[in-house]
Every structure is written in structure tokens, then in C-alpha cells.
C-alpha positions in Angstrom: 202.4 0.2 9.5 206.4 -0.3 9.0 206.9 2.2 6.1 210.2 2.6 4.3 211.6 3.4 0.8 211.7 -0.4 0.4 208.8 -1.9 3.2 205.1 -0.9 3.0 204.1 -4.7 4.4 201.6 -4.4 7.9 202.9 -6.3 10.4 199.7 -8.1 10.4 200.7 -9.1 6.9 203.9 -10.2 7.0 202.8 -12.5 10.0 200.2 -14.2 7.3 203.6 -14.5 5.1 205.5 -16.3 8.2 202.8 -18.6 8.6 202.5 -19.9 5.0 206.0 -19.8 4.2 207.8 -20.6 6.8 209.8 -17.0 6.7 209.4 -13.3 6.1 211.3 -10.1 5.2 210.9 -6.9 6.4 212.9 -4.9 4.1 214.9 -1.5 5.7 213.9 -2.5 9.0 217.1 -0.3 9.8 218.4 2.4 8.5 222.3 3.4 6.9 222.9 5.2 9.8 221.9 3.0 12.2 223.8 -0.3 10.3 226.9 1.5 10.4 226.5 1.7 14.0 225.9 -1.6 14.5 229.0 -2.7 11.9 231.2 -0.7 14.3 229.4 -2.8 17.6 230.1 -6.2 15.6 233.5 -5.3 14.8 234.4 -4.9 18.4 233.0 -8.2 19.3 235.2 -9.7 16.4 238.1 -8.1 17.6 237.7 -9.8 20.8 237.5 -13.6 19.5 240.4 -12.5 17.7 242.5 -11.3 20.7 241.0 -14.5 22.6 242.8 -16.8 20.2 240.5 -19.5 20.7 237.3 -20.5 21.7 236.2 -19.0 25.3 233.1 -18.9 27.4 232.1 -16.8 30.2 228.3 -17.9 31.4 226.5 -17.6 28.2 228.7 -15.7 26.6 230.7 -17.8 24.4 233.3 -17.1 21.5 233.5 -19.8 18.8 237.0 -19.4 17.4 238.3 -21.6 14.5 242.2 -20.9 13.7 242.4 -17.5 12.4 238.8 -17.0 12.1 235.9 -16.3 14.8 233.1 -18.1 13.6 230.2 -17.0 16.0 230.0 -15.4 18.9 226.5 -16.1 21.6 225.2 -13.9 23.8 227.6 -10.5 23.3 224.5 -8.6 24.4 225.4 -9.0 28.2 228.7 -6.3 27.6 228.0 -4.5 24.4 225.7 -1.7 24.7 224.4 -1.2 21.0 224.1 -5.2 20.7 221.9 -5.2 23.6 219.5 -2.1 22.3 218.9 -3.7 18.4 217.8 -7.0 20.2 215.1 -4.8 21.7 214.3 -2.4 19.4 210.5 -1.5 19.3 210.1 -2.1 15.4 211.2 -5.7 16.3 208.5 -6.0 19.3 206.4 -4.4 16.3 207.0 -7.0 14.0 206.7 -9.9 16.5 203.7 -9.3 18.2 201.0 -10.4 15.6 202.8 -13.9 16.1 203.7 -14.7 19.6 202.0 -11.8 21.6 203.7 -9.2 23.9 205.4 -11.2 26.5 208.3 -12.0 24.6 211.5 -14.2 26.1 215.0 -14.4 24.3 216.7 -17.9 23.9 219.0 -16.7 20.9 221.2 -13.8 20.7 224.6 -14.6 18.4 226.6 -13.0 15.8 228.0 -14.7 12.9 230.7 -14.4 10.5 231.3 -15.7 7.1 234.8 -14.5 5.8 235.5 -14.3 2.1 236.7 -17.7 0.7 237.0 -18.7 4.5 235.2 -21.5 6.2 231.1 -20.9 6.6 229.0 -24.0 5.5 225.9 -24.7 7.6 224.6 -28.3 6.6 220.7 -28.2 5.7 219.1 -28.1 9.7 216.3 -27.1 11.6 216.4 -24.6 14.1 213.9 -27.0 16.1 216.8 -29.6 16.7 218.9 -27.4 19.3 215.5 -26.8 21.5 216.5 -29.1 24.0 215.1 -30.2 26.8 211.7 -30.6 24.7 210.0 -30.2 28.3 211.2 -26.5 27.9 210.7 -25.7 25.0 206.5 -26.0 24.1 204.8 -25.2 21.0 207.6 -24.5 18.7 205.3 -24.3 15.5 203.5 -21.2 16.9 205.5 -19.7 19.8 209.2 -18.8 18.2 210.4 -16.7 15.6 213.8 -17.1 14.8 215.2 -13.1 13.3 218.5 -12.2 11.6 219.5 -8.7 10.9 221.8 -8.3 7.5 224.8 -6.4 8.3 226.2 -6.7 4.6 224.9 -7.4 1.2 223.5 -11.4 1.5 223.5 -13.3 -1.6 224.4 -16.8 -3.3 228.0 -15.6 -3.8 228.4 -14.2 -0.5 227.0 -17.2 1.3 223.4 -16.3 2.2 221.2 -18.7 3.8 219.3 -21.3 1.3 215.6 -21.6 2.6 213.1 -24.4 1.8 210.0 -22.8 2.1 206.7 -24.1 3.3 208.9 -27.5 5.2 207.9 -26.4 8.5 204.7 -27.2 7.7 205.9 -31.1 7.8 206.9 -30.2 11.4 210.1 -32.0 12.8 212.2 -34.2 10.2 215.2 -36.3 10.6 218.4 -34.4 8.4 221.3 -35.7 9.9 225.1 -34.7 9.6 228.5 -35.8 9.7 229.6 -33.9 12.3 228.0 -30.4 14.3 225.6 -28.1 11.8 228.4 -25.6 11.5 230.9 -27.3 9.8 229.2 -29.8 7.8 228.8 -28.9 4.3 225.8 -28.2 1.9 224.4 -31.4 0.8 221.0 -31.4 -1.6 221.3 -35.5 -0.9 220.1 -34.8 2.5 217.2 -33.7 1.9 215.9 -36.1 -0.9 216.2 -38.8 1.7 213.9 -36.7 3.9 211.3 -36.7 0.7 212.0 -33.0 0.2 212.4 -31.4 -3.4 215.9 -29.3 -3.5 214.4 -27.7 -6.8 212.4 -26.2 -4.7 215.3 -24.1 -2.0 215.7 -20.5 -2.9 218.1 -17.7 -1.6 217.5 -15.9 1.3 219.1 -12.5 -0.4 219.5 -9.2 1.7 220.1 -6.1 1.8 221.8 -4.7 4.8 219.1 -2.8 7.4 216.5 -6.1 6.3 215.6 -7.9 9.0 214.8 -12.2 8.0 212.1 -14.1 10.1 211.6 -17.7 10.0 210.2 -20.8 11.7 212.5 -23.1 13.9 211.0 -25.9 11.3 212.0 -24.4 7.9 214.8 -26.1 6.5 217.8 -24.1 5.7 221.3 -24.0 5.4 224.5 -22.3 3.8 227.6 -22.2 1.8 231.1 -20.9 1.4 231.4 -16.6 1.1 232.5 -16.1 -2.2 232.5 -12.3 -2.2 235.1 -9.8 -1.5 233.5 -8.7 1.8 232.6 -10.5 5.3 229.1 -11.9 5.5 227.6 -10.6 8.5 224.5 -11.7 10.5 223.0 -10.7 13.9 220.7 -13.3 14.7 217.7 -13.2 17.8 215.5 -15.9 18.6 212.3 -15.3 20.5 209.5 -16.9 22.1 206.0 -16.7 23.8 207.0 -16.2 27.6 204.6 -18.8 29.0 206.0 -21.3 26.2 209.8 -21.4 27.7 210.9 -22.0 30.5 215.0 -20.7 30.0 216.0 -17.7 28.1 216.1 -13.5 29.0 213.3 -11.7 28.8 213.1 -9.2 25.9 209.9 -7.2 26.0 206.9 -7.2 28.9 203.8 -5.8 27.7 205.6 -4.7 24.8 208.4 -3.0 26.1 212.0 -3.3 26.6 213.6 -5.6 29.2 216.8 -4.7 30.2 219.6 -8.1 30.9 219.8 -9.1 34.4 223.0 -9.2 36.6 223.1 -12.4 36.7 222.5 -15.0 33.6 219.3 -17.1 33.0 219.7 -20.6 31.8 219.7 -20.7 28.0 221.6 -23.8 26.5 224.5 -23.9 28.4 223.8 -26.5 31.0 226.9 -25.9 33.4 226.0 -22.2 33.4 225.8 -22.7 37.4 228.1 -24.9 38.2 230.6 -23.5 35.6 229.9 -20.2 35.3 233.5 -18.4 35.6 235.7 -17.4 32.3 237.5 -20.5 30.4 238.9 -21.3 27.5 236.8 -24.4 25.8 
């Protein structure tokens, strides 16, 4: 059983909520001391991005820098041992087991920052839109779990995720955006056009140390950070290994797996043709 001062649900109970609602929250999974350690590691990665000055890629490691803001870094765990350790924490394996078993790959490892008053909107979308090609990502509804560890308070004021519970039950939906999801504003008209009711939206409010889980078909987005602090989120996406031809191993028989010396193909299609460092 998961048991802290704020969490008494068992992994099986969390799995039931996840399947019925499209999301679940594990309250207080990580202690304040652990979040302080994770916070320091995330600040190191942020400083790296700022020192680069613009977007940069080295294999799967990808810094998205927009002006004077680091918006996102993908796969920092290749070189940051603290982030690597948290992505394969035994408590995460315990939460995932009732949903996708003990043979688990990872296809998402990324940090998101929302600077106070800065850019940060994410249009309403389903993560399933990024699982390409279809042949490599199978059984999305039952084999994939997206997770996020809150490093700071996530509230509506700080630009927390806004989610539409049970929207995952409708499978893939047409939710068009004018540009890329990360640089498009949250428009409820998009939901209405898809036959969804915006009045059912809720804020995914989290405290530091909470772990959120959501389905790749859950409709979600987020707005601007109007708080006086950063809103940092450590996102890791997991998949039942037999249902994905890509990604890095996270757990085998429930045991943490280290990242290998050579990165595996995930989303960067030119990984093996252009592996070397380059600005993007």
C-alpha cells in the first residue's frame, strides 16, 4: 500500500480510478527532501539550457529554448544521475504494475518549465497525437501511462494542467491547433467543436511530491503561469514493452534498468543519421 500523510490509496485502487476517469493522483509519493534534491537537479538542467542560448540537440537529448526561456528539455536523464534515478524509482514501478505490468519501456523523459508571466500555454490535445508511427505504438488505451512529478505547487494561477475527466473513453479525437501544441493558447472552442463540454474541465492541482498519471487519450491543456514562482513538472511516459517497438527500458521484471551507452530510437527520426550535437 502507498501510505503517507496524504495518500492511502492502494495501487489497485489508483488503477481503477485511472481506467474510469483517465487520470489518477498519487499524493505525497516523494518526500520534501527528495523534491529538494530533484529540484536542484532540474535547476542544473535549466542552467545548461540558458548557457546554450538557443535550442540544441544531441541524440535524444533536446533543449527547447525560446528567447530567454527554457521551455522544455527531453531526455535529460542521459547525463543527469538524479533525474535518471527518479525515473526508475521503485515506487513508480509499484504504481504502474497494476496498469501495464513489470516489463516496461519509457518513451517520454522531459522537464517542463513555466516562468512566471512568461510563455507557457499548451493547447488542448491528446498525447496520442505524438505516438507516431502508429505501427510502433500499439494498444494506446491500455498499454501507455503518462506521469508527472510536481516540483512546485500546481494551481490554476500557476498554469496547472486543465483536464477533461473521462474524455479518454472516446478514443482519438480531432483537436486541431493553428501551430504546435506547446505554442498555442488554450481555447475551449476547440473542445466544443469536437463535441466536448468545457464545463466539465477541472484543474489538476498538485503539491510538490505528488505524482499525476493520465491516459494518452485524456484531453488536457494548460495556461499561463500567473503565480510568483516557476511551475516545474518532471514528465515520464511508460509503456508495456511488448506494445512498443521504440523507447528505452525502464523496468524489467519490476527492476530498474540503466540507460545504455547508445540511445535507442524514440521520437527523433534522424537519431542515427544525425546523432552528433547541433543547434536546432
